[in-house]
N, C-alpha and C positions, 0 to 999 in steps of 0.2 A: 836377317831382319826383313829385307825386301821380299825374299821368297815367302816368308811367313805371311807378310801383309798381303801379298798378291794372292796367295792361296785362300786367305780368309775372305777377301772380297769376292773371289770367284765362288766360294761356297755359299755366300749370302745372296748372290744374285738370283738363283732359282727360287729362294724363299720369298724375296720381294715380288718377283713376277707372279708367284702363286697367290700372294695376298692381293695384288692388283686385279688378278683374274677373278678372285672370289668376290671382290667389292664392285666389280663392273656390273651394271644393270643388265638384266636378262632381256634379250630381244625376242623371246618367244611370244607368239600371238596369244591373246587372251581368248578363252572360250566364251560363248554367249552368256553362260551363267556367271563366269568370273567378271565379265563386263557389267552385268546387271548388279552384281554385288558391290562393285566399286561405286556405282551411281546411287546405291542405297535402296534399290527396288527389291532386293532380296534380303532376308534377315535370318539369322540362326535362331531367333526367338520363336518358339512354338506357340504362337498366340491362339490359333485354332488348329488343334491336332487333326491329322488325317483320320477320317472315319467318324468325325463328330456330327451329331444331329443338332439342328438349330430350329427352335420353335419360337414364335413370337407373334406380334400384331399390334395394331393401334385401334383406338376407339375414340370418337368425339361426339359431342352433342352441344348444340347451341339453340337458343330461342330468342325471340324478340316480340315486343308488344309496344306499338306506337299509338298515341292518342293526341291528335292535333299537333303532331311534331313537325318541325321545320328543319330541312336539311339543305343548306346552301340556298338555291333558288327554288327548291321544291317546298311548297307550303301545304299545311293542313293534311299531313300524312296520318291516315288511320289504317293500321295494318297489324297483322300478327303472323307468326310463322315459326318454323323450326327446321333444323338440319341435323340428321344423325348419320354417322358413317362408322363402319367396322371393317377391319382389314386384317385377317389372319395370314400367317406366313409359315412355310416350312422349307428348310434347306438342308443340304448334306455337303460335307467337305470331302471330296474325292482326293484332294491333295492338301498338303499343309498350307495354312493361311489362305485358303481359297474355297469358296462355296458356290454351289449351284442350287437354285430353288425356284419355288412358285409362290405366288401371292394372289389372293382374291380380295376384292374390295366391293362392298355394297353400300350405297348411299340412298337416303330418302329425304326429300325436302318438301315443305309445304309453305306456300305464301298466300295469304288472304289480304289483298289490298282493296279496301272498301272506299277509300277516297284519297286523292292527291291532286294538286293543281300546280301548274308550271306557267309562269308569266314572263314574257319578253317584251320590253318596251312599254310605252304608255299611250293612252288615247286611242285614236283610230288606227294608228300604225302598230299598236301592240298586238302580240299573239298570246292567247290564253289557251292552255291545254288542260283538260280535266279528265281524270279517271275516276269513275264512280264505282266500278265493280270489276275486279280482275282476280280470279283465284287460280292457282296452279299447284298441281301435285306431280312430283317427278321422282322416278326411280332410276338409278344409275348403277352399273356393274362393270368391273374391270378385272380381267385375267392377265397376270404378268408372269413371264419367265425371265429370270435374272441370273447374272453371273457377277460375283462379288469377290475381288481380291482384297486382302487385308494387308496393311503396311504398319507393323508395330512401331510405336514411338520409342526410340531408344531400345534398351534392353528390358523394358517393362512388359509384364504380361497383363497389365491393367488397361492401357489405353492404346488405341490404334485408329488409323483413318482407313477409309475404303472408298472405292469408286465403283458404284454399282451400274452396270449396263443392263438396260431393261428393254424387253419386247412386250408391248402392251396391246391388248385387244379390248376395245371399249364399246359399250352399248348403253342406251338409255331409252326410257319411255316417259312421256309427259302428257298431262291433260290440262288444258287451259279453258276457262269459261269466262267470257267477258259480257258486259251489258251493252246492248246495241241501242238502248233507248226504248221509247214507246212506239208500238205499231198498232194502230186501231185500238187505242186505249188499253193495250195489253203490253206488259214488258217483253222485250225480245232479247234473247241471249244467243251468243255464238260460241260453239264448242270446237276446240281444235285438239286433235290427237296427233302426237308426233312420235316417230321412232328414229333412232339414229344408230349407226354402226360405224366403227372406225378403228384405227390402229396407229401406233406410234413407236418410234425407237428413241429412247431417252438415256441420258447420263445423269446419275444422281449421287454425288459424293456426300460423305458424311463422316461422323466420328462415333466411335463406340467406346464405352467405359464400363468395366466390370465393377459392380457394387458388392457382389459376393462371388464365390468360386464358379457359380453356374448362371448367375443373373447379370444381365448387362442392360444399360440404357443406351439408346441410339438417337442421334440427331442428324437429319439429312436435309438437303435442299437441291432442287432441280436447277441445272445450269444449261442443258442442251436437249433439244428434242426436234424430231421430224414427225409430223402427224398428218393423217388424212381422215376426213369425216364425211359421211353421207347422211342427210336428213330427209325424211319423207313425212309430209303433213296431210291430214285429211280434215277438212272443215265442214261441220254439220253433216258428216257422213256423205257429202256430195262432192265438194270441191277438193281437189288434190294439188299438191305442190311438192317440189323436190329441190334440194340444193346440195352442192358438194363444196368442200373447202379443204385446202391443204396449207400447212404452215411449217416454217423452220425457225427455230428459236435458238439464239446464241447468247442469251443473257440470263442473269439470275432470276428465277421465277419465285417471287415471295409467296405466291399462293400454293406452292408445292412443298413448303417446309413441313417436315414430318418428325414426330417424336414418338418413340415406342419403346417397348420392353421386349427383350429376347431371352430365351433360356437355352443354354448350351449344355446338352446332355450326351 
């Protein structure tokens, strides 16, 4: 009996040790791709297949017309104007869930301000500012090179978020005509022509949702940017002026909210 029991226990010990060895956690170092997969930055979902072409763009138009309108402390506003902007885009996916592309944007705006008054204080200490005539016509254009990785939401092929890194080249031209009053019983006007060139690096995250197999809606917003701009002015074709500016932005830019349609072919 004792010999049999002893032999039985001895026979079971290697099996128990093998089970413990199998259940022990592996100390093998993770590869970079395995570590990214654990954090959720990589996905087996083929949201944008390798070799996919992406076409899309945005377009917007707005206009206004004010007749003796009051805005805060600005009174008697008589103005009209419009703003139109188009932005086509093309991209290619050299890897799964990742695209590289270019975008071009053109904008045109017109403002005709015929009258506006601004008053501070009362009596002799008050300050009154009046604008009788100020018309502006502006053209702007932007060329963008971007890189966009997609992160699918869950195992769905319909929704994903992206973080688009942009390199922008910006330029604009504007013409401004203002009324300088009467000179020797004749109206006098001042014309200013401006040209600007600049560039920026920006981060623009967003979300994309497929409404059909090849058509998707996109919503994005700017949250980070570093930019530089140089502006040159010529007044009445005689006087010249120049200014340069740089900026760094680490906050949400509500003016850069974009909504567009893309086609994945």
